[in-house]
C-alpha positions as CSV (number, residue, x, y, z in Angstrom):
1,M,7.4,22.1,0.0
2,S,10.9,21.1,1.0
3,T,13.9,20.8,-1.3
4,P,13.7,17.7,-3.4
5,K,16.2,15.0,-2.6
6,R,18.0,12.9,-5.2
7,A,17.7,9.1,-5.1
8,T,18.8,6.3,-7.4
9,V,16.0,3.8,-8.1
10,Y,16.4,0.8,-10.4
11,F,13.3,-0.3,-12.3
12,Q,12.8,-3.4,-14.4
13,A,13.1,-2.4,-18.1
14,D,9.4,-2.9,-18.8
15,I,8.3,-0.9,-15.8
16,H,10.7,1.9,-16.7
17,K,9.3,2.0,-20.3
18,A,5.7,2.1,-19.0
19,L,6.6,5.0,-16.6
20,R,8.3,7.0,-19.4
21,L,5.3,6.4,-21.8
22,R,2.8,7.4,-19.1
23,A,4.9,10.5,-18.1
24,A,5.1,11.6,-21.8
25,A,1.4,10.9,-22.4
26,N,0.4,13.0,-19.3
27,D,3.1,15.7,-19.8
28,R,4.6,14.9,-16.5
29,S,8.0,13.7,-15.3
30,V,8.8,10.2,-14.2
31,S,9.8,11.7,-10.9
32,D,6.3,13.2,-10.5
33,L,4.7,9.8,-11.2
34,V,7.0,8.0,-8.8
35,N,6.5,10.6,-6.0
36,E,2.7,10.4,-6.5
37,A,2.8,6.6,-6.3
38,V,4.9,6.6,-3.1
39,R,2.6,9.3,-1.6
40,V,-0.4,7.1,-2.3
41,S,1.3,4.0,-0.8
42,L,2.3,5.9,2.3
43,A,-1.3,7.2,2.7
44,E,-2.6,3.7,2.5
45,D,-0.1,2.6,5.1
46,S,-1.2,5.4,7.4
47,A,-4.8,4.4,7.0
48,D,-4.0,0.8,7.8
49,L,-2.0,1.9,10.9
50,S,-4.9,4.1,12.1
51,A,-7.3,1.1,11.6
52,F,-5.0,-1.1,13.6
53,D,-4.8,1.5,16.4
54,R,-8.6,1.8,16.5
55,R,-9.0,-2.0,16.8
56,K,-6.2,-2.7,19.3
57,K,-8.6,-3.0,22.2
58,E,-10.8,-5.6,20.4
59,R,-10.9,-9.1,21.8
60,R,-8.5,-11.3,19.9
61,T,-9.5,-14.8,18.7
62,S,-7.1,-17.4,17.4
63,F,-7.8,-18.9,14.0
64,E,-8.2,-22.3,15.6
65,S,-10.8,-21.0,18.1
66,F,-12.7,-19.2,15.3
67,V,-12.9,-22.4,13.2
68,Q,-13.9,-24.5,16.1
69,G,-16.7,-22.0,16.9
70,M,-17.9,-22.2,13.3
71,K,-17.9,-26.0,13.5
72,R,-20.0,-25.9,16.8
73,R,-22.5,-23.6,15.1
74,G,-22.8,-25.9,12.1
75,L,-21.4,-23.3,9.7
76,I,-18.7,-25.7,8.4
């Protein structure tokens, strides 16, 4: 693991309190909780980007065309 970097983050008071309470309850630091949350968020972004990449060759349909097709098929 690389050397941790220091950053200043401002939380709303209630979020900060919740973080401190959760950290204490789980015998972890606020930094650990924040790092984990950011890691999870970045992993979700990565999964989304991969999905977009897999689907980039799919045929694209505009919303209007899609709705018109539903109308023609009697679905709406």
